N, C-alpha and C positions, 0 to 999 in steps of 0.2 A: 503494499500500499504506500502511495506517496501522499504527503500531507503537503499541501500548497498553503502558504501563510502570506495573505495579502489583503489589505484593507480596501483596495479598489474593486468594486463590483465587477466592472468591464473586465479588468485584467484577470481577475479569479475566474470569471466564467469562460474566457478564451483559454486560458491555461488548462483549465479542467476538461474543456470539450476536446482540446487537441491529444491530451493525454488519454482521455476515455477512449477516442476514437482509435488510438494506437494499441488498446487493449489493457492499459493499466487501470487499477482501482485508485481512485482519488477521494481524499477527504480535504475539506477546506477549514481554515481558521482565519479570522478577520483581525486578529490582534496577537500580541505576544502573550497575553494571559490565556487566550483561546488555544493557542499551539501548545502551551505546556499542559493545559487541561486534556487536549486531545491525545498527546503523547503518553499521558498517565494511564488513559483509558485503552489505548490501543497503540502499541509501539510501530512506527511507520519504518519502512525500509529506507526512505529517502525523505528529507525536508527541503522544500523550495522555499527559502526564506527571504521576503521582502525586507529591505533594509529599514524603510521608514514606515513605522507602524504607529497607530495613534497612542497607544499606551507606553510602550517601550520600543527602543531602537532594536531591530532586528539582530544586530550584532551583538547586543548586550544579551538578548536571550539566547543567542547561539553561544556565548561565552559562559552562560550559566549552565546551558544543556552540557557542555563539554566539560565543565568542571565537576559534574555529578558522575560518580561511578556507575549508575543505573543507565545513564544516558549518553556517557562519553563516546560511545561507538556508533552512535546515530550518525549517518552521513548526511551533512547539511551542505546546501548549495544556496549561495547568494543569488537572489533573483530580482534584480534592481535596475532602476533608470539611472543610478549613480555610475557615470561613465567617464569620470575624471581621471587624469593620471594618478595613480596610487591608491584609488578606490579598490581594485582587485587585491592589491598586497594587504590593504586594512581588512578586507573580508577573510583573506586567508590566514591572516595573523590572528583573527578572532576565533579560527577553528572550522572555518568552511573548507570544504574539500574542492569547492570549485566557484565559479562566477559566471552568470549568465545574464546579459544585458537585456533590459526591455526597451522598445517593444520586441517581443519574440517573433522569430521567423516560423511561422506555422508550418512550413514545408520541412524544416529541419530540426524543430524543437524536440520532438519526441525521440528522436535519434540522439540528441545531445543529451537529454536527460538519461537515456537509458545507459550511457557510458559510465554513470555514476551509481548504478545498481550493482550490487554484489552478485 
C-alpha cells in the first residue's frame, strides 16, 4: 500500500488516480497528523510525502518517523513543488529515499514510484 500525503485535493486525486490505474493500492492523508495516524493503523510499503502541509512540515514528519524504531525503515519519498537548488539534498538529509517534483508527469509517475518499492 502506498500512502500519499498531500493537502491539495487536486494533486491528491491525480496522484491517487495514476497510481491506482497502475494497480497500486493507495491511501490518502491530508496532513502530517493524518499521515501518522494512518501509519499507526496500517503500515504502508511507501509514503509519498508533500513537504508543505498545513499542520507540520512534511520533512519534520519524515524526521520523526525515521527517528522511531517502529517506523524508521518505511520508505518515504518527498513529493513536492519545491524545486530549488538544495531542496532535494534537504529532503534526503531529513530521511527521504528520493525526491519527486510536482507537477507529476502522468506518463512516467507510476514507474518512477515503483522504483522505490521493495
